[in-house]
GUTIMAR-555038 format. One record per residue (C-alpha): x, z, y; residue number from 1. Coordinates in steps of 0.25 Angstrom, whole numbers, padded with zeros to 4 digits. Layout:
BEGIN
ATOM   east     up  north  pos
ATOM      X      Z      Y  NUM
...
***
This chain:
BEGIN
ATOM   east     up  north  pos
ATOM  -0012   0129   0052    1
ATOM  -0003   0117   0056    2
ATOM  -0014   0111   0063    3
ATOM  -0017   0123   0071    4
ATOM  -0003   0125   0076    5
ATOM  -0001   0110   0078    6
ATOM  -0014   0105   0085    7
ATOM  -0013   0101   0099    8
ATOM  -0018   0114   0105    9
ATOM  -0011   0125   0097   10
ATOM   0002   0117   0096   11
ATOM   0004   0119   0111   12
ATOM   0001   0134   0110   13
ATOM   0011   0135   0099   14
ATOM   0021   0128   0107   15
ATOM   0019   0137   0119   16
ATOM   0020   0149   0110   17
ATOM   0033   0145   0104   18
ATOM   0039   0142   0117   19
ATOM   0035   0155   0123   20
ATOM   0040   0163   0111   21
ATOM   0053   0155   0110   22
ATOM   0055   0158   0125   23
ATOM   0052   0173   0124   24
ATOM   0061   0175   0111   25
ATOM   0073   0167   0117   26
ATOM   0071   0175   0130   27
ATOM   0071   0188   0123   28
ATOM   0083   0184   0115   29
ATOM   0090   0180   0128   30
ATOM   0087   0194   0135   31
ATOM   0092   0201   0123   32
ATOM   0105   0193   0123   33
ATOM   0107   0196   0137   34
ATOM   0104   0211   0135   35
ATOM   0115   0211   0124   36
ATOM   0125   0203   0133   37
ATOM   0122   0213   0144   38
ATOM   0125   0225   0135   39
ATOM   0137   0220   0129   40
ATOM   0143   0215   0143   41
ATOM   0138   0226   0152   42
ATOM   0150   0225   0161   43
ATOM   0147   0210   0164   44
ATOM   0141   0207   0177   45
ATOM   0126   0204   0180   46
ATOM   0128   0189   0181   47
ATOM   0132   0188   0166   48
ATOM   0119   0195   0162   49
ATOM   0111   0186   0171   50
ATOM   0117   0173   0167   51
ATOM   0116   0176   0152   52
ATOM   0102   0180   0153   53
ATOM   0098   0167   0161   54
ATOM   0106   0158   0151   55
ATOM   0098   0164   0139   56
ATOM   0085   0163   0146   57
ATOM   0088   0149   0149   58
ATOM   0092   0146   0135   59
ATOM   0079   0153   0130   60
ATOM   0071   0144   0139   61
ATOM   0078   0131   0135   62
ATOM   0077   0135   0120   63
ATOM   0062   0139   0121   64
ATOM   0059   0126   0128   65
ATOM   0066   0117   0118   66
ATOM   0059   0125   0107   67
ATOM   0045   0122   0114   68
ATOM   0048   0107   0115   69
ATOM   0053   0106   0100   70
ATOM   0040   0113   0096   71
ATOM   0032   0104   0105   72
ATOM   0038   0092   0099   73
ATOM   0036   0096   0085   74
ATOM   0022   0100   0087   75
ATOM   0019   0087   0094   76
ATOM   0024   0079   0082   77
ATOM   0017   0088   0072   78
ATOM   0004   0086   0081   79
ATOM   0006   0070   0080   80
ATOM   0007   0072   0064   81
ATOM  -0006   0081   0064   82
ATOM  -0013   0071   0073   83
ATOM  -0010   0060   0063   84
ATOM  -0014   0068   0051   85
ATOM  -0027   0071   0059   86
ATOM  -0030   0056   0060   87
ATOM  -0027   0053   0046   88
ATOM  -0036   0065   0042   89
ATOM  -0047   0058   0050   90
ATOM  -0045   0045   0043   91
ATOM  -0036   0037   0052   92
ATOM  -0025   0032   0043   93
ATOM  -0019   0023   0054   94
ATOM  -0013   0036   0060   95
ATOM   0002   0034   0062   96
ATOM   0013   0043   0069   97
ATOM   0023   0036   0078   98
ATOM   0037   0042   0076   99
ATOM   0052   0039   0080  100
ATOM   0064   0040   0071  101
ATOM   0071   0053   0071  102
ATOM   0058   0060   0075  103
ATOM   0056   0074   0068  104
ATOM   0043   0070   0062  105
ATOM   0047   0056   0058  106
ATOM   0046   0058   0043  107
ATOM   0033   0065   0044  108
ATOM   0027   0054   0053  109
ATOM   0032   0043   0044  110
ATOM   0026   0050   0032  111
ATOM   0013   0051   0040  112
ATOM   0013   0037   0043  113
ATOM   0016   0033   0029  114
ATOM   0004   0042   0025  115
ATOM  -0006   0035   0034  116
ATOM  -0001   0021   0030  117
ATOM  -0004   0025   0015  118
ATOM  -0018   0030   0019  119
ATOM  -0021   0017   0027  120
ATOM  -0016   0010   0014  121
ATOM  -0026   0018   0005  122
ATOM  -0037   0016   0015  123
ATOM  -0035   0001   0016  124
ATOM  -0034   0000   0001  125
ATOM  -0047   0008  -0001  126
ATOM  -0055   0000   0010  127
ATOM  -0050  -0013   0004  128
ATOM  -0053  -0010  -0010  129
ATOM  -0067  -0005  -0006  130
ATOM  -0070  -0018   0003  131
ATOM  -0064  -0028  -0007  132
ATOM  -0070  -0022  -0019  133
ATOM  -0084  -0020  -0013  134
ATOM  -0084  -0035  -0009  135
ATOM  -0078  -0041  -0022  136
ATOM  -0086  -0032  -0032  137
ATOM  -0100  -0038  -0028  138
ATOM  -0099  -0051  -0037  139
ATOM  -0096  -0044  -0050  140
ATOM  -0105  -0033  -0048  141
ATOM  -0117  -0042  -0045  142
ATOM  -0114  -0049  -0058  143
ATOM  -0113  -0037  -0066  144
ATOM  -0126  -0031  -0060  145
ATOM  -0133  -0044  -0061  146
ATOM  -0130  -0047  -0076  147
ATOM  -0132  -0032  -0079  148
ATOM  -0146  -0033  -0074  149
ATOM  -0149  -0045  -0082  150
ATOM  -0145  -0037  -0094  151
ATOM  -0154  -0026  -0091  152
ATOM  -0166  -0035  -0089  153
ATOM  -0164  -0039  -0104  154
ATOM  -0170  -0051  -0110  155
ATOM  -0157  -0058  -0112  156
ATOM  -0151  -0064  -0124  157
ATOM  -0139  -0058  -0131  158
ATOM  -0130  -0070  -0126  159
ATOM  -0135  -0068  -0112  160
ATOM  -0132  -0053  -0113  161
ATOM  -0118  -0055  -0118  162
ATOM  -0116  -0065  -0107  163
ATOM  -0121  -0056  -0096  164
ATOM  -0113  -0044  -0102  165
ATOM  -0100  -0053  -0102  166
ATOM  -0102  -0056  -0087  167
ATOM  -0104  -0042  -0084  168
ATOM  -0091  -0038  -0091  169
ATOM  -0083  -0049  -0084  170
ATOM  -0089  -0045  -0070  171
ATOM  -0085  -0031  -0073  172
ATOM  -0071  -0035  -0077  173
ATOM  -0070  -0043  -0064  174
ATOM  -0075  -0031  -0056  175
ATOM  -0064  -0022  -0062  176
ATOM  -0053  -0033  -0060  177
ATOM  -0058  -0035  -0045  178
ATOM  -0057  -0020  -0043  179
ATOM  -0043  -0019  -0048  180
ATOM  -0039  -0031  -0040  181
ATOM  -0044  -0026  -0027  182
ATOM  -0038  -0013  -0029  183
ATOM  -0025  -0019  -0032  184
ATOM  -0025  -0028  -0021  185
ATOM  -0029  -0017  -0011  186
ATOM  -0018  -0008  -0016  187
ATOM  -0008  -0019  -0014  188
ATOM  -0012  -0023   0000  189
ATOM  -0010  -0009   0004  190
ATOM   0004  -0008  -0003  191
ATOM   0017  -0011   0004  192
ATOM   0025  -0011  -0008  193
ATOM   0023  -0013  -0023  194
ATOM   0024  -0001  -0033  195
ATOM   0036   0003  -0041  196
ATOM   0046  -0008  -0042  197
ATOM   0052  -0009  -0056  198
ATOM   0062  -0019  -0062  199
ATOM   0054  -0031  -0068  200
ATOM   0057  -0043  -0077  201
ATOM   0048  -0053  -0070  202
ATOM   0048  -0063  -0081  203
ATOM   0044  -0052  -0091  204
ATOM   0033  -0047  -0082  205
ATOM   0027  -0061  -0081  206
ATOM   0028  -0064  -0095  207
ATOM   0020  -0051  -0098  208
ATOM   0009  -0056  -0089  209
ATOM   0009  -0070  -0096  210
ATOM   0007  -0063  -0109  211
ATOM  -0003  -0053  -0104  212
ATOM  -0012  -0065  -0100  213
ATOM  -0009  -0073  -0113  214
ATOM  -0024  -0072  -0117  215
ATOM  -0028  -0079  -0104  216
ATOM  -0019  -0091  -0104  217
ATOM  -0019  -0093  -0119  218
ATOM  -0034  -0093  -0119  219
ATOM  -0034  -0105  -0110  220
ATOM  -0022  -0111  -0118  221
ATOM  -0013  -0111  -0105  222
ATOM   0001  -0114  -0107  223
ATOM   0010  -0104  -0100  224
ATOM   0024  -0109  -0097  225
ATOM   0034  -0098  -0092  226
ATOM   0048  -0099  -0086  227
ATOM   0052  -0085  -0082  228
ATOM   0066  -0082  -0078  229
ATOM   0071  -0068  -0080  230
ATOM   0069  -0061  -0067  231
ATOM   0069  -0046  -0063  232
ATOM   0064  -0039  -0051  233
ATOM   0059  -0026  -0046  234
ATOM   0044  -0025  -0044  235
ATOM   0031  -0018  -0047  236
ATOM   0028  -0024  -0061  237
ATOM   0013  -0020  -0061  238
ATOM   0010  -0027  -0048  239
ATOM   0018  -0040  -0051  240
ATOM   0011  -0041  -0064  241
ATOM  -0002  -0042  -0056  242
ATOM   0004  -0055  -0049  243
ATOM   0008  -0061  -0063  244
ATOM  -0005  -0058  -0069  245
ATOM  -0013  -0063  -0058  246
ATOM  -0005  -0076  -0056  247
ATOM  -0005  -0079  -0071  248
ATOM  -0020  -0076  -0073  249
ATOM  -0024  -0085  -0061  250
ATOM  -0015  -0096  -0068  251
ATOM  -0022  -0094  -0081  252
ATOM  -0036  -0094  -0074  253
ATOM  -0034  -0107  -0067  254
ATOM  -0026  -0114  -0077  255
ATOM  -0036  -0123  -0086  256
ATOM  -0036  -0122  -0101  257
ATOM  -0023  -0128  -0107  258
ATOM  -0016  -0127  -0094  259
ATOM  -0002  -0122  -0091  260
ATOM   0004  -0110  -0083  261
ATOM   0019  -0110  -0079  262
ATOM   0025  -0096  -0075  263
ATOM   0039  -0096  -0070  264
ATOM   0049  -0086  -0065  265
ATOM   0063  -0087  -0058  266
ATOM   0072  -0081  -0048  267
ATOM   0074  -0087  -0035  268
ATOM   0084  -0080  -0026  269
ATOM   0079  -0066  -0024  270
ATOM   0065  -0069  -0029  271
ATOM   0058  -0070  -0043  272
ATOM   0049  -0082  -0042  273
ATOM   0037  -0083  -0052  274
ATOM   0028  -0096  -0053  275
ATOM   0015  -0097  -0060  276
ATOM   0010  -0111  -0061  277
ATOM  -0003  -0115  -0067  278
ATOM  -0010  -0129  -0070  279
ATOM  -0023  -0124  -0065  280
ATOM  -0033  -0129  -0055  281
ATOM  -0025  -0126  -0043  282
ATOM  -0028  -0121  -0029  283
ATOM  -0033  -0129  -0018  284
ATOM  -0024  -0130  -0006  285
ATOM  -0034  -0123   0004  286
ATOM  -0035  -0111  -0006  287
ATOM  -0020  -0110  -0008  288
ATOM  -0017  -0102   0005  289
ATOM  -0028  -0091   0002  290
ATOM  -0026  -0088  -0013  291
ATOM  -0019  -0075  -0011  292
ATOM  -0030  -0070  -0002  293
ATOM  -0039  -0059  -0007  294
ATOM  -0052  -0063  -0014  295
ATOM  -0049  -0078  -0011  296
ATOM  -0052  -0088  -0022  297
ATOM  -0051  -0103  -0021  298
ATOM  -0062  -0112  -0024  299
ATOM  -0055  -0116  -0037  300
ATOM  -0055  -0102  -0042  301
ATOM  -0070  -0100  -0040  302
ATOM  -0073  -0102  -0054  303
ATOM  -0063  -0092  -0060  304
ATOM  -0063  -0077  -0061  305
ATOM  -0055  -0069  -0050  306
ATOM  -0057  -0061  -0038  307
ATOM  -0046  -0067  -0028  308
ATOM  -0037  -0055  -0029  309
ATOM  -0026  -0059  -0039  310
ATOM  -0018  -0068  -0030  311
ATOM  -0019  -0058  -0018  312
ATOM  -0014  -0047  -0027  313
ATOM  -0002  -0056  -0031  314
ATOM   0001  -0059  -0016  315
ATOM   0001  -0044  -0013  316
ATOM   0010  -0040  -0025  317
ATOM   0020  -0051  -0021  318
ATOM   0020  -0047  -0007  319
ATOM   0022  -0032  -0010  320
ATOM   0034  -0036  -0020  321
ATOM   0041  -0044  -0009  322
ATOM   0037  -0057  -0015  323
ATOM   0027  -0069  -0013  324
ATOM   0017  -0077  -0020  325
ATOM   0013  -0092  -0017  326
ATOM   0005  -0103  -0023  327
ATOM   0005  -0118  -0025  328
ATOM  -0007  -0125  -0030  329
ATOM  -0013  -0139  -0031  330
ATOM  -0028  -0141  -0036  331
ATOM  -0028  -0146  -0050  332
ATOM  -0013  -0144  -0052  333
ATOM  -0012  -0129  -0053  334
ATOM  -0005  -0118  -0045  335
ATOM   0008  -0111  -0044  336
ATOM   0010  -0097  -0039  337
ATOM   0024  -0092  -0035  338
ATOM   0028  -0077  -0034  339
ATOM   0041  -0073  -0028  340
ATOM   0046  -0059  -0029  341
ATOM   0059  -0053  -0024  342
ATOM   0069  -0050  -0036  343
***
């Protein structure tokens, strides 16, 4: 019904009808008023009747003209919104409506622009996920398919069957982790802010992550040395936990048997500074500037598990939290990752 009255053709007819109706009603009211004045003041001269009538007719013309203009402006603004909605319905999420402050439709236009921005974000998230997942999924899928075919062919020893089943299980787990990482990173890249901010005891959060990974570092007999000052801040605990787990997991992964990892936390001005230092193989100088890129893996990391998304996730979470992450490293002497977050 709204579309019928506010499309480009019928809106003009509607405006003309309103204008004519307004004019006729007001003209009739003017004539009625003049007639009453003439009856009540029949002793007055003809000039009084004429002047009053002309004045009221003039008032009717002005008022009907003003009404027509107002309705025309409102219909034009509504038509702009309908045109935008039509573009969105056709799949064009780049549609935006220009507006000025104080405009009657300012709030409506702002909400429309916010809606299309969210739709663009969702579309980008979907496209990124499909593209990245389809690209990265091939290697583990080929492994699973290949070893599954060998098992189907039969003729394998029990030891070989167990080995191939273990590989299939590992690759399936890798596939699931890859899907989770791609989805999380795609979501973060299309966010402008982190989720709900709650008070956090950062030292306790990091300690919990270290305990969570105890099986990994204890299994390699790695010494964990902590120096965590009590620091409180407001943030998205779940997302920040991704940072600590990724950095600690990497440190454990690249630190040799019997090595050492140092975890420090202190407050510097308005920032909480976390340092995670390992005694691992280190990162080559030419690789260091690119380690936070999606899917990038340095030559030194080629022999270890991973999909090249962990540090990209850390970088994005820190940026959304208003902070930063950096790395220092030297081949053979380990790496130090530093995270700065506003308190």
